[in-house]
C-alpha positions as CSV (number, residue, x, y, z in Angstrom):
1,X,141.7,136.6,63.7
2,X,145.4,137.1,63.5
3,X,147.5,134.0,63.6
4,X,149.5,135.4,66.5
5,X,146.5,136.0,68.8
6,X,147.4,134.7,72.2
7,X,145.4,133.6,75.2
8,X,142.4,135.8,76.1
9,X,142.3,137.4,72.6
10,X,138.8,138.8,71.9
11,X,137.2,136.9,69.0
12,X,133.7,138.4,69.2
13,X,130.4,138.9,71.0
14,X,127.5,136.5,70.9
15,X,124.0,137.9,71.8
16,X,121.4,135.4,72.8
17,X,117.7,136.3,73.1
18,X,114.6,134.4,74.4
19,X,111.2,136.0,74.0
20,X,109.8,134.2,77.0
21,X,109.5,136.1,80.3
22,X,110.7,135.0,83.8
23,X,112.8,131.9,84.1
24,X,111.7,130.7,80.7
25,X,113.6,133.7,79.1
26,X,116.8,133.3,81.1
27,X,119.5,131.6,79.0
28,X,122.7,129.7,79.8
29,X,125.2,129.1,77.0
30,X,128.3,126.9,76.7
31,X,130.8,125.9,74.0
32,X,129.8,122.5,72.8
33,X,132.5,122.3,70.1
34,X,135.8,124.3,69.8
35,X,136.3,124.4,73.5
36,X,140.0,123.6,73.3
37,X,140.7,126.8,71.4
38,X,138.1,129.2,72.8
39,X,136.3,130.3,76.0
40,X,132.8,131.7,76.4
41,X,131.9,134.1,79.2
42,X,128.6,135.9,80.0
43,X,129.4,139.6,80.3
44,X,126.0,141.2,80.5
45,X,122.5,140.0,81.2
46,X,119.4,142.2,81.0
47,X,118.0,142.8,84.5
48,X,114.7,141.0,85.2
49,X,112.6,144.3,85.0
50,X,114.2,145.4,81.7
51,X,111.4,143.9,79.6
52,X,113.9,142.0,77.5
53,X,115.6,138.7,77.9
54,X,119.0,138.9,76.2
55,X,122.4,137.9,77.4
56,X,125.7,139.0,75.9
57,X,128.6,136.6,75.8
58,X,132.3,137.2,75.0
59,X,134.2,134.6,73.0
60,X,137.9,134.7,73.7
61,X,140.9,132.5,72.8
62,X,142.0,129.8,75.2
63,X,145.3,129.2,73.5
64,X,147.5,130.9,70.9
65,X,146.1,130.5,67.4
66,X,148.5,129.4,64.6
67,X,147.4,129.3,60.9
68,X,150.1,126.7,60.2
69,X,148.2,124.4,62.6
70,X,144.6,125.3,61.6
71,X,143.5,127.9,59.1
72,X,139.9,127.7,60.2
73,X,138.3,126.6,63.5
74,X,134.7,125.7,64.0
75,X,132.9,126.9,67.2
76,X,129.5,125.7,68.4
77,X,127.6,127.6,71.1
78,X,124.8,125.7,72.7
79,X,122.2,127.5,74.8
80,X,119.2,126.4,76.9
81,X,116.6,128.4,78.7
82,X,115.2,128.0,82.3
83,X,111.7,127.0,81.2
84,X,109.9,123.8,81.9
85,X,110.7,121.8,79.8
86,X,113.9,123.7,78.9
87,X,114.3,124.5,75.3
88,X,117.7,124.7,73.5
89,X,119.4,125.9,70.4
90,X,122.9,125.9,69.0
91,X,124.8,128.0,66.5
92,X,128.0,127.0,64.7
93,X,130.3,129.5,63.0
94,X,133.9,129.4,61.7
95,X,136.8,131.5,62.9
96,X,139.3,132.2,60.1
97,X,142.9,132.4,61.3
98,X,144.9,134.8,59.2
99,X,148.5,134.2,58.5
100,X,151.1,136.1,60.5
101,X,154.8,136.5,59.5
102,X,156.0,134.1,62.3
103,X,158.4,131.9,60.3
104,X,161.9,133.0,59.2
105,X,163.2,132.0,55.8
106,X,165.3,128.8,55.8
107,X,167.9,127.4,53.4
108,X,167.4,123.9,52.1
109,X,170.9,122.9,53.1
110,X,173.0,123.9,56.1
111,X,176.2,124.4,54.0
112,X,176.9,125.2,50.3
113,X,180.1,124.8,48.3
114,X,181.2,127.3,45.6
115,X,183.6,126.2,43.0
116,X,184.5,126.3,39.3
117,X,183.8,123.5,37.0
118,X,185.9,123.0,33.9
119,X,183.0,123.7,31.5
120,X,182.4,127.1,33.0
121,X,186.1,128.2,33.1
122,X,186.1,129.4,29.5
123,X,183.3,132.0,30.2
124,X,184.8,132.9,33.7
125,X,181.7,132.0,35.9
126,X,181.5,130.2,39.2
127,X,178.7,127.7,40.0
128,X,176.9,127.3,43.3
129,X,176.2,123.6,44.0
């Protein structure tokens, strides 16, 4: 991800599948870690008569990412199904934040003095100090 990615930037898609049919195959997922920087939203669920039980989630940024603050962010997605008893699983992955040219060069001092020192006068040079 670019270090300048703002709020609602698309990070990626997460596909969750459950081989069970009926309510046992319906999944619900949430962020269990990384929630301060990211959001997870269900965008597509297979219809009940589709013969598959997969759900597609979109992971987006909840705040602007900045490499100078964190070069890598861990995200954990936790899911559970609608079965009795409900079964669950989690997956953790890292989002690498790439550096962006967002910092201007700076001088060490606010002012500098240029002058000649006696030892440099013979070769006709000035010295910055």
